[in-house]
C-alpha positions, 0 to 999 in steps of 0.5 A: 352130708347124710340124706335125711330119713324123711327125704329117703322115704320119698323115693319108690324103689325101682322094681327089680332093683337090688342090693347085696350085703357086700355092696352094703358093707362097702357103703359103710366102709366108704359111702362113695363106693356105691356112687362110683359103682352104681351111679358112674358105673366104674368097677373096682375090679375086686377080682384083682385083690388078693384078699378077695380071691383068698376069701373066695377060695375059702368059701369054695373050700367050705362047700367041699368040706364038712358039709354034714358037720353040725355045730351041737355047741350052738344048738344046731339041728340042721343047716342049708349050705351056700343058700342064694336068697332074694327079697322083694320086700327088702330089695336085697339079694345074696348068698349066705355061707350057711343057714342054721336050724336051731333047737328053739325053732328059729334060723340063723345065718352063719358066715365065714370071715377071712379074719381074726377076731379083734376083741371087738365086733366090727359094725360092718360084720354086725350089719352084714349078719343082720342083713343076712338075717333079714334075707332069711326072715323073708325067704324062709318066713321064719324068725331070726334072733341071732347070727354067727361069724366064724373067724377063719384066721383065729382058728375058726373062732365062732362068735354069736351076734344077738339081733334086736328089732332096732338092728333090723330097722337100721339095716332097712334105713341104710338100704334107703339111703343107698337107694337115694344115692343111686336113684338121685345120683347124689355124691356123698361125703367120703369116709372120715377115716382117711386110712381107708383112702390109702389103698382105695381103688377110687382114690385118684378120682375121688375129690 
């Protein structure tokens, strides 16, 4: 059962409680991730997963290589690297790979993915970029109209993601749903895609 929007609005978020874009992506992958991690405090031990470790190595490598490289093709005039941001307004925190300064005066998140582009932008990738956009809007007090994803395994292909106001509203609704689960201990339905359960770290306790 999906929590109703009205019900989730009745809850007051606890001061000092934050979600990260990574946690929200896991929630979109399967809503029960947030329940097992935050309500039962059962770690998924992601530090033991090969792709997670490899992805972290790539991020660390990007910190050291081409730090001053500016992407002129996307009208980038400057950038901040590896920016940690906290938003009291959205109860979000996280580190974005790069914050781009664009010629039109707006800012944009730039995120590296250890993945190939599959012709269609995954919803999880888009939502994560929108969440970084929310963080940047609140942290920098600047306008954010778009985000960028760089697909490392596709020869560093860069895709632009235009943001609309409804995208920011949807992201905030997802955050509300997650806080409802955490604060009420609500046990959500698992993902409807059974293929995702095959190598899930919680498959032995998920009923």
